[in-house]
N, C-alpha and C positions, 0 to 999 in steps of 0.2 A: 444497543443502548445509546451511548453518546457517539455521534458521528464526528463532531469536532468541537473545539473550544476556542473562543476568541476573546482576548483581553489584553491587559498591559503586561508586557514582559518585564518582570521585576528582578530576575536574576538568571545568570547563565553559569552552570557548573561544568565540569568536565564531561559528564554524561547525563545531565538533567537540566531542567529549567523550572523556574517558578513563574506561574501565569496567574495574574489577578483578574478574576472574572466576577464582576459585581463586588460583593463583600467577602468572597471566598478565594483564597490563594491555593492553587493546585501545584503539587510537586510531581513533575512529569518526566519520566525517563525518556531520553531521546538518543538517536544515533548521532555520530559526528556530522554526517551530511546535513541533518536537520539543524544542528547548532550553527553551522556555517551559513545556511540558507535564511535563518531567521534574522530580523533586524536587530539593531543594538538595544540594550536594556533601556527601558523607558518608553519604547514604542509599542504600538498595538501589534499583535501577532495572532495568527490562526494556526492551530495544529489539529491534524486528524488523529483521532485517538483510538486506543484499544485498551480495555480493562482486563487485567488478570485477576481472577477471583478464586482463591483457594480457601481451604478450611481455616487457615491461620493468617492469611494476608490478602491485601488488595493493593495492586500496583497499577498505575496508569502510565501507558506508553504513548508517545506523541510523535508525529511525523509531519514534515513540511509539505509533502505531496501525497496524494492518494496512492500513487504508484509505489511509493516507499512502503506505505502501510500494507499494500497488497502483497508485496514481495516478502515482508516480514511475516504475514499470516501464512503465506505459502511455505516458508521455511519451518513454521511450527508444525506443519503436517509431516515433516520428516522425522522418523523414529530417532530419538536421542537428542533432538534439537529443541531446547526450551527457549523462553523469551530472552534470557540473558545472552545465550549464544547467538540467537537470531539478531539481536541488537549489535553484538560484536561483528557479525558478518557485514552489516550495513555501515559499520564504523571502519572496518578494516579495508574495505574496498567501496568505491562509489557504487550506489545501488545499480546504476545502469551497467557498470563494469562487472559487478557481481552477477547480474542477470545474464549478461553476455557470456561470461565464463561458464555458467550453468548450461546455456544453450550449446556452447561449443564443446562441452564435455571436458573442460580444462581443469582436471582435478589438482594438478600441480599448483596452479594459480590460486585456486580456492583454499588449498591446504596451507597457504601462507598467512591466512587470517588467524590471529591468535585464538587458540582453543579448537580450531578445526584441523584435525589430522587428515591424512590421506583417505582413511576408511570412511570417515564422516563425509568428506568431500564426494567420494564415490556414491555414498547413499543419497546425498542431495541431488546429484546428477541423475541417478536412477529414478528418483521420485519426481523430479520437477522438469527434466529436459523435455522440451516440446509442449509444455503446459503453461509457459509464462507468456504474458503479453508485454513485449518490450517497448520501450519508449519510442524507438525509431519507427514503430508501426504507425502508418498514417492516422489511424483512428485514435490510438492512445495519446498522440500528441495534439489531437484536435479538440473540438468543442464537446465531444461525447466521452472524454476520458473518465470523468467522475462517474457518469452513468454506467459505463462499462465496468468500472471497479466495483460499484455498488452491486450490480447484478452478479459479478463473479464472487463477491463476498457472501452472497446468498446461497452459494454452493454450486452454481452452474460452471461448467468447464469454460475457461477463458477464451479459448479459440472459438468455441461455439457462440459465446456472447459477442465476440468481435464480428463474426460472420452475420449474426442476426441483426445486430445494431446497424451494421453497414448496409444490409439489404433493406431494412425497414426505413432507415433515414433517407434512402434514395427515392422513396415513394413520393409522388407529386404533392400529396396533401401536406407534407411536412416542410415544403420549400419556403412558403411565405408566412409561416406562423411566428408570432413573437417568441423570443428565446425561452421564457419560462413555460409557456404553453406547449411549445415544441418538445421541451425536455420531459414534461409531465406525460404527454401523449406517447412519446417515443418509449418512455420507461414502461408504460402500461402495455403497449403493443408488443414490445420485445419480451416482457415478462410472460405474457400470454403464449407467445410463440415458443419460447424456451420451455415452458411448462408442458405444452402440448407435445413437443418433440421428445420430452422425457417420459 
């Protein structure tokens, strides 16, 4: 649906922001890491979004980085973890620290997050260890980070996406392309390759 919203930051609360986009002001739930990363009230800001739509409610969640949103969406795949708890996870530990704890299998550290007991921490590790694309990865911190996240959010396995994007981007035809054209072609080529591999 919406990938991101950009507008004037009109208010910061403890766990949400108000963002004025055109004539519409959005109430967006955010983790603490996003609150800290966003500029002061009155400035323009961009947040990457995810919409929760149930029978009786609609709630919009926002993140300062695509990697944050990707980790949030990964957490939602864990049985018993809903949007509120996933947001607490990203507020209780810095997203990179949380992801590193998952990869290391550190259930003790994860269980220190309010609302996450040892059993839930172990379920998170079992479901996500080895499937996350961490920020220290050369690709995730580079120019193709958003493209990788977009492909991963389409349902492709993250490690496979990273491998394909790295391989395709190294092909000679992508070297001298303008950035926008390079991203468009790279996305198309990687999507075709990932679809064929599946």
